[in-house]
N, C-alpha and C positions, 0 to 999 in steps of 0.2 A: 837353642838360644835361651839365655836367661830371661825369665818372665818379666822381671823388672825392667830390663832393657827394652823388651818388646812393648811393654805398657807405655814407656816414655816415647818410643818411636811412633806408636799409634796415636798417642795424644798430640804429638807435634804434627803428624799428618792430618789429623782431624782439625786441628787449629788452622792449618794451611788451607784445607778444604773450606772451612767456614769463612775465612777471609776472602778466598776466591769467590765464593758464592755471594758474599756481601758486596763485592765489587761488580760482578757480572750480572747478577739477577736484576737489580734495579735498572740497569741499562737495557736489558732485554725486555723488561716488562714496563715500558714507559707508560705513565699514567696510573700505575698500580704499585707504586714503590713500597707502600706499607705491607701489602700482601707479599711482595718479594722478600722483604726482611723476615716476615713470619715463616715463609717457606725455607729460607736459609737457616733459620734457627731450628725448625723441625727436622730438616735433613741432618744438621749437625748433631742434634740429640739422638736421632735414630742411628746414625753411623757410630757414634761413640758408645751408645748402649749395646749395639750389636757386637762391637769389638770387645767391650768389657765382658759380655756374656760368653763370647768365644774363648777369651783368655781364662775365664773362670772354669770353663769346661776342660781346658788344657791342664789347668793346675790340679784338678780333681783326679 
């Protein structure tokens, strides 16, 4: 598969994951909504970074 297409698909998937986390985590963590948003952001950054590192290794 073309790496550019794979990058776009991973970016869209990570964005969908981020939106899902933004919707579900505050509902699950009632009373700690601020922490839920921070956790959602940290998970998003971790998943996107891992995907980027993996794609970079595939390109090399």
